[in-house]
VOPAGU-2260 file (C-alpha; in pm, 1 decimal, decimal comma):
REM VOPAGU-2260
SITE   aa  ch    i         X         Y         Z
SITE  MET   A    0    2295,6    5904,2   13779,1
SITE  SER   A    1    2110,1    5579,5   13837,4
SITE  ASP   A    2    1791,0    5441,3   13988,5
SITE  SER   A    3    1782,2    5085,2   14117,6
SITE  SER   A    4    1401,0    5077,5   14104,8
SITE  VAL   A    5    1387,9    5089,6   13723,9
SITE  ALA   A    6    1478,4    4846,0   13444,9
SITE  VAL   A    7    1447,4    4857,8   13066,2
SITE  LEU   A    8    1257,5    4562,4   12918,1
SITE  ILE   A    9    1273,6    4486,5   12544,9
SITE  SER   A   10     990,8    4261,9   12427,4
SITE  SER   A   11    1101,8    4012,3   12163,4
SITE  CYS   A   12    1135,6    3643,8   12074,6
SITE  ASP   A   13    1375,3    3429,1   11872,9
SITE  ALA   A   14    1172,1    3482,7   11554,8
SITE  TYR   A   15    1282,2    3847,9   11564,3
SITE  GLU   A   16    1648,4    3780,6   11641,6
SITE  ASP   A   17    1743,7    3957,1   11316,5
SITE  LEU   A   18    1620,5    4282,5   11476,4
SITE  TRP   A   19    1845,7    4259,0   11780,5
SITE  THR   A   20    2169,2    4383,6   11624,2
SITE  PRO   A   21    2010,2    4689,5   11454,3
SITE  TYR   A   22    1810,5    4762,0   11769,0
SITE  PHE   A   23    2095,7    4750,5   12018,3
SITE  THR   A   24    2342,4    4916,8   11781,1
SITE  LEU   A   25    2115,1    5221,1   11774,5
SITE  PHE   A   26    2017,1    5188,0   12140,5
SITE  PHE   A   27    2377,6    5215,8   12259,4
SITE  ARG   A   28    2458,6    5480,0   11998,6
SITE  TYR   A   29    2183,8    5710,4   12121,0
SITE  TRP   A   30    2166,0    5601,6   12484,3
SITE  PRO   A   31    2523,0    5496,6   12567,6
SITE  ASP   A   32    2492,5    5603,6   12930,3
SITE  CYS   A   33    2160,2    5432,0   13001,4
SITE  PRO   A   34    2159,6    5414,8   13383,4
SITE  PHE   A   35    1922,2    5119,0   13407,3
SITE  PRO   A   36    1974,7    4744,6   13365,8
SITE  ILE   A   37    1854,9    4620,4   13026,8
SITE  TYR   A   38    1662,7    4295,9   12976,2
SITE  LEU   A   39    1564,9    4122,9   12651,7
SITE  ILE   A   40    1287,3    3863,7   12625,8
SITE  ALA   A   41    1380,5    3562,5   12410,4
SITE  ASN   A   42    1306,9    3191,9   12378,5
SITE  ASP   A   43    1638,3    3005,2   12353,6
SITE  LEU   A   44    1880,4    3245,6   12185,9
SITE  VAL   A   45    2100,8    3496,3   12370,8
SITE  TYR   A   46    2208,5    3841,4   12255,5
SITE  PRO   A   47    2588,2    3845,4   12306,7
SITE  ASN   A   48    2640,0    4176,5   12484,1
SITE  LYS   A   49    2736,4    4205,2   12849,1
SITE  ARG   A   50    2518,4    4515,6   12889,7
SITE  VAL   A   51    2207,5    4314,0   12799,0
SITE  THR   A   52    2060,6    4035,3   13011,2
SITE  THR   A   53    1862,8    3791,6   12797,5
SITE  ILE   A   54    1569,3    3626,4   12974,5
SITE  ARG   A   55    1512,6    3292,8   12801,2
SITE  LEU   A   56    1159,5    3156,3   12838,9
SITE  GLY   A   57    1196,3    2847,6   12622,3
SITE  ALA   A   58     866,7    2761,6   12456,3
SITE  ASP   A   59     662,4    3058,3   12334,7
SITE  HIS   A   60     349,7    3108,1   12547,5
SITE  GLY   A   61     220,0    3406,8   12352,9
SITE  TRP   A   62     300,7    3774,5   12399,7
SITE  SER   A   63      85,9    3843,9   12706,5
SITE  THR   A   64     189,7    3533,6   12901,4
SITE  ASN   A   65     555,4    3581,6   12808,4
SITE  THR   A   66     542,0    3940,3   12931,7
SITE  ARG   A   67     370,4    3844,4   13255,5
SITE  LEU   A   68     619,1    3566,1   13329,8
SITE  VAL   A   69     910,8    3804,3   13283,5
SITE  LEU   A   70     752,0    4083,2   13488,8
SITE  GLU   A   71     694,7    3838,9   13771,6
SITE  GLN   A   72    1068,0    3759,0   13765,4
SITE  LEU   A   73    1183,1    4119,1   13758,7
SITE  LYS   A   74    1130,7    4281,1   14098,0
SITE  TYR   A   75    1187,1    4639,5   13986,3
SITE  PRO   A   76     894,5    4866,0   14080,0
SITE  TYR   A   77     915,6    5043,9   13741,8
SITE  ILE   A   78     974,5    4910,3   13390,5
SITE  ILE   A   79    1061,9    5107,5   13077,6
SITE  TYR   A   80     892,1    4888,3   12817,9
SITE  ALA   A   81     981,8    4876,0   12446,6
SITE  HIS   A   82     968,2    4649,8   12141,0
SITE  GLU   A   83    1267,7    4534,6   11940,3
SITE  ASP   A   84    1166,3    4734,8   11633,2
SITE  PHE   A   85    1161,2    5072,7   11809,9
SITE  LEU   A   86    1488,9    5195,6   11657,8
SITE  LEU   A   87    1624,4    5494,5   11850,6
SITE  ASN   A   88    1707,3    5794,0   11630,6
SITE  ARG   A   89    1806,9    6066,1   11876,9
SITE  SER   A   90    2010,9    6096,0   12194,7
SITE  VAL   A   91    1827,0    6026,0   12519,6
SITE  CYS   A   92    1868,7    6272,1   12807,7
SITE  ASN   A   93    1898,0    6089,9   13140,3
SITE  THR   A   94    1815,4    6404,7   13335,4
SITE  ARG   A   95    1483,5    6432,7   13154,4
SITE  ILE   A   96    1398,5    6064,8   13209,6
SITE  MET   A   97    1476,8    6098,5   13580,7
SITE  ARG   A   98    1260,3    6410,1   13601,2
SITE  LEU   A   99     966,7    6222,5   13449,5
SITE  LEU   A  100    1021,8    5930,1   13685,1
SITE  ALA   A  101    1017,4    6165,6   13981,9
SITE  TYR   A  102     690,8    6320,0   13861,1
SITE  MET   A  103     541,3    5976,6   13804,2
SITE  ARG   A  104     622,7    5882,2   14162,7
SITE  GLN   A  105     485,5    6212,9   14290,1
SITE  ARG   A  106     153,3    6143,2   14117,2
SITE  ASN   A  107     163,1    5771,6   14202,6
SITE  ALA   A  108      90,3    5712,6   13833,1
SITE  GLY   A  109      63,9    5366,8   13684,5
SITE  TYR   A  110     190,9    5459,7   13339,2
SITE  LEU   A  111     378,4    5739,4   13162,0
SITE  ARG   A  112     403,1    5722,3   12782,5
SITE  LEU   A  113     743,0    5843,0   12664,1
SITE  TYR   A  114     649,2    5852,3   12296,6
SITE  PRO   A  115     315,5    6039,1   12273,9
SITE  CYS   A  116     136,9    5836,6   12008,7
SITE  PRO   A  117    -136,6    5916,2   12083,9
SITE  GLY   A  118     -88,2    6213,5   12313,1
SITE  PRO   A  119    -269,3    6290,0   12638,2
SITE  ASP   A  120    -610,8    6450,3   12679,9
SITE  GLU   A  121    -505,9    6750,6   12886,9
SITE  VAL   A  122    -183,7    6902,2   13013,0
SITE  CYS   A  123    -108,5    6862,4   13382,1
SITE  VAL   A  124    -141,8    7201,0   13550,1
SITE  ASP   A  125     176,6    7147,9   13750,9
SITE  ASN   A  126     389,4    7005,6   13469,0
SITE  PRO   A  127     371,4    7127,1   13106,4
SITE  GLU   A  128     587,6    6833,5   12993,3
SITE  VAL   A  129     319,9    6581,2   13085,7
SITE  GLY   A  130     -51,3    6535,3   13028,0
SITE  GLU   A  131    -315,7    6305,2   13169,8
SITE  ILE   A  132    -487,6    6033,2   12965,8
SITE  HIS   A  133    -852,7    6025,6   13068,7
SITE  LYS   A  134   -1043,9    5709,9   13148,3
SITE  GLY   A  135   -1231,3    5599,5   12839,1
SITE  SER   A  136    -965,2    5720,9   12595,9
SITE  ASP   A  137    -869,0    5485,3   12316,9
SITE  TYR   A  138    -519,2    5338,4   12343,6
SITE  ARG   A  139    -487,3    5442,4   12706,2
SITE  THR   A  140    -251,4    5146,0   12742,8
SITE  SER   A  141     -63,7    5201,4   12417,6
SITE  LEU   A  142     249,3    4985,8   12399,1
SITE  GLN   A  143     460,7    5264,0   12262,4
SITE  MET   A  144     770,5    5311,8   12476,1
SITE  ALA   A  145     655,6    5399,1   12827,5
SITE  ILE   A  146     738,2    5379,5   13195,2
SITE  TRP   A  147     506,4    5133,1   13364,8
SITE  LYS   A  148     452,9    5063,2   13728,6
SITE  ARG   A  149     528,8    4692,5   13711,7
SITE  GLU   A  150     232,2    4581,9   13923,9
SITE  VAL   A  151      -7,4    4786,9   13712,6
SITE  MET   A  152     113,5    4625,5   13391,7
SITE  ILE   A  153      81,7    4277,5   13543,8
SITE  THR   A  154    -273,7    4359,9   13654,2
SITE  LEU   A  155    -374,5    4462,8   13301,7
SITE  LEU   A  156    -225,7    4162,7   13120,2
SITE  VAL   A  157    -461,2    3880,6   13022,5
SITE  ASP   A  158    -317,0    3550,1   12901,2
SITE  GLY   A  159    -386,9    3483,6   12535,0
SITE  GLU   A  160    -392,8    3846,3   12421,5
SITE  ASN   A  161    -152,8    3984,3   12164,0
SITE  PRO   A  162     -12,9    4340,5   12187,1
SITE  TRP   A  163    -290,4    4491,0   11976,4
SITE  GLN   A  164    -559,4    4327,7   12191,6
SITE  MET   A  165    -381,1    4453,3   12502,2
SITE  GLU   A  166    -389,7    4807,2   12365,6
SITE  ARG   A  167    -763,7    4787,7   12297,8
SITE  ASN   A  168    -888,5    4570,5   12583,2
SITE  GLY   A  169    -626,5    4678,4   12834,9
SITE  SER   A  170    -735,2    5038,5   12782,2
SITE  ILE   A  171   -1086,5    4940,4   12889,7
SITE  ARG   A  172    -956,4    4742,1   13187,8
SITE  SER   A  173    -743,5    5039,0   13293,8
SITE  ASN   A  174   -1060,9    5240,3   13359,8
SITE  ARG   A  175   -1112,6    5033,3   13674,7
SITE  LEU   A  176    -780,2    5142,0   13824,8
SITE  ASP   A  177    -765,6    5451,1   14043,1
SITE  VAL   A  178    -419,0    5559,3   13934,6
SITE  PRO   A  179    -330,0    5830,2   13681,9
SITE  PHE   A  180    -219,9    5736,0   13331,1
SITE  LEU   A  181      13,3    5998,5   13188,0
SITE  SER   A  182     187,5    6081,9   12863,2
SITE  ALA   A  183     447,5    6318,3   12729,3
SITE  VAL   A  184     272,8    6596,0   12536,2
SITE  ARG   A  185     256,9    6659,7   12163,6
SITE  ASP   A  186     315,3    6990,2   11988,2
SITE  ALA   A  187       1,4    7202,7   12024,7
SITE  ARG   A  188      49,5    7380,3   11690,9
SITE  THR   A  189     164,0    7115,6   11446,0
SITE  SER   A  190     -16,2    6806,4   11583,4
SITE  LYS   A  191     311,3    6614,4   11554,6
SITE  VAL   A  192     531,6    6423,9   11795,0
SITE  VAL   A  193     802,0    6681,3   11862,9
SITE  ASP   A  194    1090,0    6639,9   12107,7
SITE  PRO   A  195     961,9    6330,8   12291,4
SITE  PRO   A  196    1164,7    6209,4   12589,8
SITE  ILE   A  197    1268,0    5906,5   12381,9
SITE  SER   A  198    1259,9    5932,4   12003,4
SITE  TYR   A  199    1264,6    5634,2   11769,1
SITE  PHE   A  200    1166,7    5510,9   11425,0
SITE  CYS   A  201     817,1    5378,4   11480,3
SITE  THR   A  202     805,1    5102,0   11373,2
SITE  ALA   A  203    1052,5    4898,8   11166,7
SITE  ILE   A  204     837,5    4588,0   11115,9
SITE  TYR   A  205     476,7    4574,1   10997,2
SITE  LYS   A  206     294,6    4239,6   10971,4
SITE  GLY   A  207     627,4    4058,4   10985,6
SITE  LEU   A  208     786,0    4257,2   10700,9
SITE  TRP   A  209    1057,9    4520,2   10701,4
SITE  MET   A  210     911,9    4860,1   10623,2
SITE  ARG   A  211    1089,2    5022,9   10331,0
SITE  GLU   A  212    1137,8    5344,3   10527,8
SITE  ALA   A  213    1304,6    5145,3   10807,0
SITE  ILE   A  214    1555,5    4993,7   10564,5
SITE  LYS   A  215    1636,3    5341,6   10433,1
SITE  PHE   A  216    1670,7    5468,9   10789,7
SITE  CYS   A  217    1913,3    5188,9   10882,1
SITE  ALA   A  218    2115,7    5253,1   10567,1
SITE  LYS   A  219    2138,4    5621,6   10657,3
SITE  GLU   A  220    2254,8    5523,2   11007,3
SITE  CYS   A  221    2509,2    5276,7   10858,5
SITE  VAL   A  222    2343,1    4990,4   11045,1
SITE  PRO   A  223    2345,2    4658,6   10856,3
SITE  VAL   A  224    2011,6    4480,6   10815,5
SITE  ASN   A  225    1970,0    4109,9   10745,9
SITE  LEU   A  226    1709,6    4093,0   10469,4
SITE  THR   A  227    1730,9    3714,5   10429,1
SITE  ARG   A  228    1528,7    3637,9   10742,4
SITE  ARG   A  229    1207,9    3819,0   10646,1
SITE  GLY   A  230    1061,2    3995,1   10348,3
SITE  THR   A  231    1034,2    4362,2   10268,6
SITE  GLU   A  232     698,5    4529,3   10222,7
SITE  THR   A  233     596,9    4584,3    9861,7
SITE  ILE   A  234     433,0    4894,2    9720,6
SITE  TYR   A  235     100,7    4712,7    9770,8
SITE  HIS   A  236     176,3    4657,0   10141,9
SITE  ASP   A  237     288,1    5019,5   10173,9
SITE  ILE   A  238     -33,0    5157,0   10021,2
SITE  ARG   A  239    -251,8    4918,5   10223,3
SITE  ARG   A  240     -79,3    5016,0   10548,1
SITE  ARG   A  241    -130,7    5384,7   10477,3
SITE  ILE   A  242    -497,5    5367,3   10377,4
SITE  TRP   A  243    -617,7    5096,5   10617,6
SITE  PRO   A  244    -681,5    5340,4   10908,4
SITE  TYR   A  245    -916,6    5536,2   10679,9
SITE  ILE   A  246   -1094,9    5218,3   10571,6
SITE  GLU   A  247   -1142,0    5122,7   10937,5
SITE  TRP   A  248   -1279,7    5469,9   11000,7
SITE  LEU   A  249   -1530,2    5436,7   10714,5
SITE  ILE   A  250   -1660,1    5093,3   10815,6
SITE  SER   A  251   -1681,9    5164,3   11188,8
SITE  PRO   A  252   -2030,0    5182,1   11345,7
SITE  PRO   A  253   -2160,6    5535,4   11422,3
SITE  PHE   A  254   -2096,9    5524,0   11796,7
SITE  THR   A  255   -1732,5    5437,6   11729,4
SITE  LEU   A  256   -1700,5    5723,8   11482,3
SITE  ARG   A  257   -1845,5    5962,0   11736,9
SITE  ARG   A  258   -1604,2    5841,5   12005,1
SITE  TYR   A  259   -1313,8    5872,3   11760,4
SITE  TYR   A  260   -1416,3    6227,1   11672,7
SITE  LEU   A  261   -1447,9    6328,3   12037,1
SITE  ASN   A  262   -1112,7    6172,6   12123,0
SITE  ARG   A  263    -937,6    6346,0   11834,6
SITE  ARG   A  264   -1100,1    6677,5   11922,7
SITE  ASN   A  265    -983,1    6653,8   12281,9
SITE  LYS   A  266    -631,2    6522,8   12212,2
SITE  LEU   A  267    -332,2    6744,8   12259,1
SITE  LEU   A  268    -223,5    6766,3   11898,4
């Protein structure tokens, strides 16, 4: 089972080289029969595994420019995009991925989020596995693991933006495109991500630090982690990370709060 129109692209750089071994150890443990070529973005270093092609860009041009330069090199119509700290934690079913790809082509969609965080706005009437993300929804271009139509992703990238700016501003830019944006659905009863097409620990690094839960996860998986390259979040960082979304919510202007409420009300939770 293979598809020559699809490649997996792992976004990274040399500064995160310490993530590569944990990432690919778990990737090949839980997706050993990945039918697509796998590419890793780096600066000068190379990941020494024949199953991974490292694309070396040399000098760092920033996340958005780096991504665009690589996408312009890769001529695959579809890209499964991920970051190097999305640590897989469950086996991936190729049949399911191929089924979603086929549906994406059928709908001529520009994007299909494989990890529904957030989920879609409404379930597709002809496919209960997938929902549509409406224009105007926040994080319409979330950089959680997703299948992108390569040309659509290139169109939405703006040089100088970081991933978080792409998620915010790219979502607005996506409203101008007349192609569907899709997502795997979330559980309607529990409001949790349940049985996504690709499941992973999300995410291992926060503000350049190892999350404590990620270190515990890697220990449980018997995956060694190099803790000399970067720090580990403290209890202070942990508490701040957990409460910051609520602080943002409290200090947001009223129109933003209203939009947030409407989005949450309409999400498939």
